[in-house]
C-alpha positions in Angstrom: 1.8 30.6 -27.0 4.8 28.7 -25.9 6.5 26.4 -28.1 5.9 22.7 -26.1 8.3 20.9 -28.6 11.3 21.3 -26.6 8.9 20.1 -23.1 7.8 17.3 -25.3 11.2 16.4 -26.4 12.9 16.4 -22.9 10.4 14.7 -21.3 11.2 11.4 -23.5 13.7 10.8 -20.9 11.0 9.3 -19.0 8.9 7.5 -21.5 10.3 4.2 -20.3 8.6 4.5 -17.3 4.8 4.7 -19.1 2.4 2.3 -18.2 1.0 0.5 -15.4 3.5 -1.7 -12.9 2.9 -3.7 -10.2 5.1 -5.7 -7.5 6.1 -5.7 -4.0 8.3 -4.2 -1.7 9.4 -3.5 1.9 9.6 -0.3 4.2 11.6 0.1 7.7 11.3 3.2 8.7 12.5 2.3 12.6 15.3 -0.5 12.3 14.2 -3.8 12.7 10.4 -2.8 12.2 10.0 -3.8 8.7 6.6 -4.3 7.0 6.0 -5.8 3.4 3.9 -3.9 0.8 2.0 -4.4 -2.3 2.8 -1.6 -4.9 1.4 -0.1 -7.9 2.8 2.7 -10.3 0.1 4.1 -13.2 2.5 6.5 -15.2 0.9 8.4 -18.3 1.8 11.5 -20.1 -0.6 14.2 -19.6 -0.9 17.6 -21.5 0.2 16.6 -24.9 3.4 14.9 -23.9 4.4 17.7 -21.6 4.2 16.3 -18.1 4.0 13.1 -16.7 1.7 12.2 -14.3 2.7 9.3 -11.7 0.1 7.7 -9.2 1.9 5.1 -6.3 0.0 3.3 -4.1 1.3 0.5 -1.6 -0.9 -1.9 0.4 0.0 -3.6 3.5 0.7 -7.6 3.2 -0.3 -8.3 6.8 -3.4 -6.2 6.7 -4.3 -5.2 3.1 -4.8 -1.4 3.9 -3.7 1.2 2.0 -0.2 2.1 3.5 1.4 4.6 0.9 -0.6 7.2 -1.1 1.2 9.6 -3.6 0.8 11.4 -7.0 3.3 13.0 -8.7 3.6 15.7 -11.8 7.0 15.5 -13.4 7.6 18.6 -15.9 10.7 20.6 -17.4 11.7 24.0 -17.5 13.8 24.6 -20.9 15.1 28.1 -19.1 17.2 26.0 -16.4 17.6 22.7 -18.3 15.9 21.2 -15.2 13.1 18.7 -14.4 11.1 19.4 -11.6 8.6 16.8 -9.5 5.5 18.2 -7.6 4.6 15.6 -5.1 2.0 15.1 -2.9 1.6 11.8 -0.3 -1.4 11.3 1.9 -1.5 12.9 4.3 -0.7 16.6 3.7 2.9 16.1 2.6 3.5 17.9 -0.5 6.9 19.6 -2.1 8.7 20.3 -5.2 12.0 18.7 -5.9 14.6 18.3 -9.1 14.5 15.1 -10.1 17.4 14.2 -12.7 16.9 11.1 -15.1 19.8 9.3 -16.2 19.1 7.0 -19.3 17.7 3.6 -17.3 16.2 5.7 -14.0 16.0 9.0 -12.2 17.4 10.4 -8.6 15.6 12.9 -6.7 16.1 13.9 -2.7 14.8 16.1 0.1 15.2 17.5 3.1 12.9 16.8 6.3 14.3 18.1 9.6 17.8 17.0 10.1 17.5 14.2 7.7 18.5 13.9 4.0 16.5 11.1 1.9 17.3 10.0 -1.4 15.4 8.0 -3.9 17.1 6.2 -6.9 14.9 4.5 -9.5 16.9 2.1 -12.1 15.4 0.3 -14.9 16.9 -3.9 -14.7 18.0 -5.1 -17.7 15.1 -7.7 -17.0 12.6 -4.2 -17.6 12.0 -4.2 -13.3 11.4 -1.0 -11.9 13.9 -1.3 -8.9 13.7 1.9 -6.5 15.2 2.4 -3.3 15.1 5.1 -0.8 18.3 6.0 1.8 18.0 8.5 5.0 21.2 10.1 6.3 21.6 12.4 9.4 25.0 13.3 8.6 25.4 12.8 4.9 27.9 10.1 5.4 26.2 7.0 6.6 23.2 6.1 4.5 20.5 3.3 5.7 18.2 2.1 3.4 14.4 2.4 4.8 12.6 1.3 1.4 12.8 -0.8 -1.6 10.3 -2.0 -4.0 10.3 -4.0 -7.3 7.6 -3.5 -9.9 6.8 -5.1 -13.3 5.0 -3.4 -16.3 1.6 -5.2 -16.7 0.5 -2.8 -19.4 
């Protein structure tokens, strides 16, 4: 049996996320077409602390319809010392991404066609999960297309 201790210890970098979070945000995939949403994030350690599961859902404020539905699992690979996030987002989007914790948050990025998208999360001094998403076509000019703030309720 592999030793779980290095995994459990490494995953503690994400311990501040554990719990249920609620708040709101906005998304603007096309400039000038901003939509507001209510966001929830449910974060839970699994497999005796060796992985972290995240369920993120957003509901459009104007219609109440589910506009974002994602599930992710974060794990640690001791051989390379890197963290991997495997995520699934409705409809039929799936990927494996390196995720980099940094004390009070994390960052991850992906290529999608000609665009690069990066997400950055920071825990504010007030305990608010503040996450942004930006995209670029040239690697130089970034445009923010999503932002949300959630507060821990459990």
